[in-house]
C-alpha positions as CSV (number, residue, x, y, z in Angstrom):
1,A,-93.8,-2.1,11.8
2,E,-92.9,1.1,10.0
3,D,-89.5,1.1,11.7
4,E,-89.0,-2.4,10.4
5,K,-89.8,-1.4,6.8
6,S,-87.4,1.5,6.9
7,K,-84.5,-0.5,8.1
8,E,-81.6,-0.8,5.7
9,I,-80.6,-4.3,4.8
10,G,-76.9,-5.0,5.6
11,I,-74.3,-6.9,3.7
12,D,-72.4,-9.5,5.6
13,Y,-69.3,-11.5,4.5
14,I,-69.0,-9.7,1.2
15,E,-65.6,-11.2,0.7
16,N,-67.3,-14.6,0.2
17,C,-69.4,-13.4,-2.8
18,I,-69.0,-15.8,-5.7
19,G,-71.1,-13.7,-8.1
20,C,-73.9,-16.2,-8.3
21,G,-76.6,-13.5,-8.4
22,H,-78.9,-15.1,-5.9
23,C,-79.3,-11.9,-3.9
24,V,-80.3,-9.9,-7.0
25,A,-82.6,-12.6,-8.4
26,A,-84.4,-13.1,-5.1
27,C,-85.2,-9.5,-4.3
28,P,-88.9,-8.8,-5.2
29,E,-88.3,-5.1,-5.2
30,D,-85.2,-5.0,-7.5
31,A,-83.6,-3.2,-4.6
32,V,-80.2,-5.0,-4.7
33,V,-77.6,-3.2,-6.6
34,H,-74.6,-5.4,-7.5
35,S,-71.6,-4.4,-9.6
36,L,-71.6,-7.7,-11.5
37,F,-75.3,-7.5,-12.5
38,P,-76.3,-4.1,-14.0
39,A,-80.0,-3.7,-14.9
40,E,-79.7,-5.1,-18.4
41,K,-78.5,-8.4,-17.0
42,V,-81.4,-8.8,-14.7
43,H,-84.6,-10.3,-16.2
44,A,-88.1,-11.0,-14.8
45,I,-89.3,-14.6,-15.0
46,D,-92.6,-15.3,-16.6
47,Y,-93.5,-18.7,-15.0
48,A,-96.5,-19.0,-17.2
49,Q,-94.1,-19.6,-20.1
50,F,-92.7,-22.7,-18.4
51,P,-93.4,-26.1,-20.1
52,T,-95.8,-28.2,-18.1
53,P,-94.4,-31.2,-16.2
54,E,-95.9,-33.5,-18.8
55,Q,-94.2,-31.6,-21.6
56,M,-90.9,-31.6,-19.8
57,M,-91.2,-35.4,-19.2
58,L,-92.0,-36.0,-22.8
59,L,-88.9,-34.1,-23.9
60,C,-86.8,-36.2,-21.5
61,K,-88.3,-39.4,-22.8
62,S,-88.0,-38.4,-26.4
63,R,-84.4,-37.3,-26.3
64,R,-82.1,-39.9,-27.8
65,S,-78.9,-40.2,-29.8
66,N,-79.7,-40.0,-33.5
67,R,-76.8,-40.8,-35.7
68,A,-78.7,-40.8,-39.0
69,F,-77.7,-37.4,-40.3
70,S,-78.6,-35.8,-43.6
71,A,-76.1,-33.6,-45.5
72,K,-77.9,-30.4,-44.6
73,P,-76.0,-27.9,-42.5
74,V,-77.3,-27.1,-39.0
75,P,-78.6,-23.6,-39.0
76,E,-76.3,-21.2,-37.3
77,E,-79.1,-19.8,-35.1
78,S,-79.8,-23.4,-33.9
79,L,-76.2,-23.9,-33.0
80,K,-76.3,-20.6,-31.1
81,M,-79.4,-21.6,-29.1
82,I,-77.8,-25.0,-28.3
83,L,-74.7,-23.1,-27.0
84,E,-76.8,-20.7,-25.0
85,A,-78.7,-23.6,-23.3
86,A,-75.4,-25.4,-22.6
87,H,-73.9,-22.2,-21.2
88,R,-76.8,-21.7,-18.8
89,A,-76.0,-25.0,-17.0
90,P,-74.8,-24.7,-13.4
91,T,-71.1,-24.9,-12.5
92,G,-69.4,-25.9,-9.2
93,S,-68.8,-22.8,-7.0
94,N,-70.3,-20.7,-9.8
95,A,-66.9,-20.9,-11.5
96,Q,-68.4,-20.4,-15.0
97,H,-65.2,-21.7,-16.6
98,V,-66.9,-23.9,-19.2
99,K,-65.9,-23.0,-22.8
100,F,-67.0,-24.2,-26.2
101,L,-65.4,-24.9,-29.5
102,V,-67.7,-25.2,-32.5
103,V,-66.2,-27.2,-35.4
104,T,-68.0,-27.0,-38.8
105,H,-65.1,-27.0,-41.3
106,P,-65.1,-30.4,-43.1
107,D,-61.3,-30.6,-43.0
108,T,-61.2,-30.2,-39.3
109,L,-64.0,-32.7,-38.8
110,R,-62.1,-35.2,-40.9
111,R,-58.9,-34.6,-38.8
112,I,-60.9,-35.4,-35.6
113,T,-62.0,-38.7,-37.1
114,E,-58.4,-39.4,-38.3
115,F,-57.0,-38.6,-34.8
116,T,-59.5,-41.0,-33.2
117,M,-58.8,-43.8,-35.6
118,D,-55.0,-43.4,-35.3
119,V,-55.3,-43.8,-31.5
120,F,-57.5,-46.8,-31.7
121,G,-55.2,-48.3,-34.4
122,G,-52.4,-48.1,-31.9
123,V,-54.5,-49.7,-29.3
124,I,-55.3,-52.7,-31.6
125,K,-51.6,-53.1,-32.3
126,K,-50.7,-53.3,-28.7
127,L,-53.5,-55.7,-27.8
128,K,-52.3,-58.0,-30.6
129,N,-48.6,-57.8,-29.8
130,P,-47.6,-61.2,-28.5
131,L,-45.1,-59.7,-26.1
132,L,-47.6,-57.3,-24.6
133,K,-50.6,-59.6,-24.5
134,P,-49.7,-61.5,-21.3
135,L,-49.1,-58.2,-19.4
136,I,-52.3,-56.5,-20.7
137,K,-54.3,-59.6,-19.8
138,L,-52.9,-59.4,-16.3
139,I,-53.6,-55.7,-15.7
140,M,-56.5,-55.0,-18.1
141,P,-58.3,-58.3,-18.7
142,D,-61.4,-56.6,-20.1
143,A,-59.5,-54.7,-22.8
144,F,-59.6,-57.5,-25.3
145,R,-63.4,-57.5,-25.6
146,Y,-63.1,-54.2,-27.4
147,V,-60.9,-55.6,-30.2
148,P,-63.8,-56.6,-32.4
149,A,-65.3,-53.2,-32.1
150,F,-62.1,-51.5,-32.9
151,E,-61.5,-53.7,-35.9
152,R,-65.1,-53.0,-37.1
153,L,-64.4,-49.2,-36.8
154,Q,-61.1,-49.7,-38.8
155,K,-62.8,-51.7,-41.5
156,K,-65.5,-49.1,-42.0
157,Y,-62.9,-46.3,-42.0
158,D,-60.8,-48.1,-44.6
159,E,-63.9,-48.4,-46.8
160,G,-64.5,-44.6,-46.6
161,G,-67.1,-44.8,-43.8
162,D,-67.1,-42.7,-40.6
163,E,-68.2,-44.6,-37.5
164,I,-66.7,-41.9,-35.3
165,L,-68.6,-38.8,-36.2
166,R,-71.1,-40.5,-38.5
167,K,-70.8,-37.7,-41.1
168,A,-71.8,-35.0,-38.6
169,V,-71.7,-31.5,-40.0
170,A,-70.8,-29.9,-36.7
171,V,-69.2,-30.8,-33.4
172,I,-69.3,-28.9,-30.2
173,F,-66.4,-29.6,-27.8
174,I,-67.0,-28.5,-24.2
175,Y,-63.8,-27.9,-22.3
176,T,-62.5,-26.4,-19.1
177,P,-59.1,-25.2,-17.8
178,A,-56.8,-28.2,-17.3
179,G,-56.9,-29.6,-13.8
180,T,-60.2,-27.9,-12.9
181,R,-61.7,-29.8,-9.9
182,M,-65.2,-29.9,-11.2
183,G,-64.4,-29.6,-14.9
184,I,-65.8,-33.0,-16.0
185,M,-69.1,-32.6,-14.1
186,D,-69.5,-29.0,-15.3
187,A,-68.9,-29.9,-18.9
188,N,-71.4,-32.8,-18.9
189,L,-74.1,-30.7,-17.2
190,A,-73.6,-28.2,-20.0
191,Y,-73.9,-31.1,-22.6
192,Q,-77.2,-32.3,-21.2
193,N,-78.7,-28.8,-21.4
194,G,-77.5,-28.5,-24.9
195,S,-78.8,-31.9,-26.0
196,L,-82.3,-31.1,-24.7
197,M,-82.3,-27.8,-26.7
198,A,-81.1,-29.7,-29.8
199,E,-84.0,-32.1,-29.4
200,C,-86.4,-29.1,-29.2
201,L,-84.9,-27.6,-32.3
202,G,-85.2,-30.8,-34.3
203,V,-81.3,-31.1,-34.5
204,S,-79.9,-34.6,-34.1
205,Q,-76.9,-35.2,-31.8
206,F,-74.9,-37.8,-30.1
207,Y,-72.2,-37.9,-27.4
208,T,-68.7,-38.2,-29.0
209,G,-67.6,-41.1,-26.7
210,F,-65.0,-42.6,-29.1
211,V,-63.4,-39.2,-29.6
212,L,-63.3,-38.4,-25.9
213,N,-61.8,-41.9,-25.1
214,A,-59.1,-41.3,-27.7
215,A,-58.4,-37.8,-26.3
216,K,-57.9,-39.3,-22.8
217,M,-55.5,-41.9,-24.1
218,K,-53.4,-39.3,-25.9
219,K,-53.7,-36.5,-23.3
220,G,-53.5,-33.1,-24.7
221,K,-53.0,-34.1,-28.4
222,L,-56.5,-33.4,-29.6
223,E,-56.6,-30.1,-27.7
224,R,-53.3,-29.1,-29.4
225,L,-54.8,-30.2,-32.8
226,L,-57.8,-27.9,-32.3
227,G,-56.0,-25.0,-30.6
228,I,-57.7,-25.5,-27.3
229,D,-56.1,-24.2,-24.1
230,G,-57.7,-26.5,-21.6
231,E,-59.1,-30.0,-21.4
232,I,-62.0,-31.4,-23.4
233,N,-64.5,-33.1,-21.1
234,A,-67.6,-33.5,-23.4
235,G,-68.4,-33.4,-27.1
236,M,-71.6,-33.3,-29.1
237,A,-71.8,-34.3,-32.8
238,L,-74.6,-32.7,-34.6
239,G,-76.5,-32.8,-37.9
240,M,-80.0,-32.4,-39.3
241,P,-81.8,-35.8,-39.1
242,S,-82.5,-37.9,-42.1
243,F,-85.6,-38.9,-40.1
244,R,-87.1,-38.3,-36.7
245,F,-88.2,-41.1,-34.4
246,P,-92.0,-41.4,-34.2
247,G,-92.0,-43.0,-30.8
248,Y,-89.9,-43.5,-27.7
249,I,-89.0,-46.7,-25.9
250,D,-89.3,-47.2,-22.1
251,R,-86.1,-47.7,-20.3
252,K,-85.4,-50.3,-17.7
253,D,-87.3,-49.8,-14.4
254,I,-85.9,-47.2,-12.1
255,D,-83.4,-48.6,-9.7
256,A,-83.8,-46.3,-6.7
257,V,-83.6,-46.8,-3.0
258,W,-85.4,-44.4,-0.7
259,I,-84.0,-44.0,2.9
């Protein structure tokens, strides 16, 4: 037994290391020395500080998109905690290539809305074009059901409203290098982490679906507008709530098959 204890643990296939830190985190004796993880980057876990399953479930049930923002700024410390939570999300092959752009300047926020409305305005024109209509109906028959929604957005915008960002005082764009194999999944895992932290902090948020759709239609244009070297794959509009929901609503029954 003593001989077994004194044996040195070997390292196999070091060329396959992806820097995930499993070996360091798993060692109960802090005996693994890794060049990527000096002592100040290794932290003990106090499992007693974990939320209970009931608390975690309540957070998941309570988290919702709240677009009723007040004019108050989101505290910088809250934004940093949301970013940290998002940054902690897993990435495919431990690539850790997810990056963030935090937009708080009113002019830039306005330009994001303008970009989105310009794209949708072009879509409406094409859908209403008598020469293009037959072709669009043939290849994209569902496209026309969005016309009323686009027209409503345009009407609100012309009246000075903002149905795109809903007067959000901050937007976090989550992006990855262009063409990254797992970029979309990695960015949206980060989003969900960040959204749960926002809920805990009392910060309202919603997914910027209109903006992302516009960005996909005009590939690369929003990224150039914002100075992003990469591809935006998720976006979170944030603001302090004008009210908080006192209750949550049950979703449809779970549709799951066990095999």
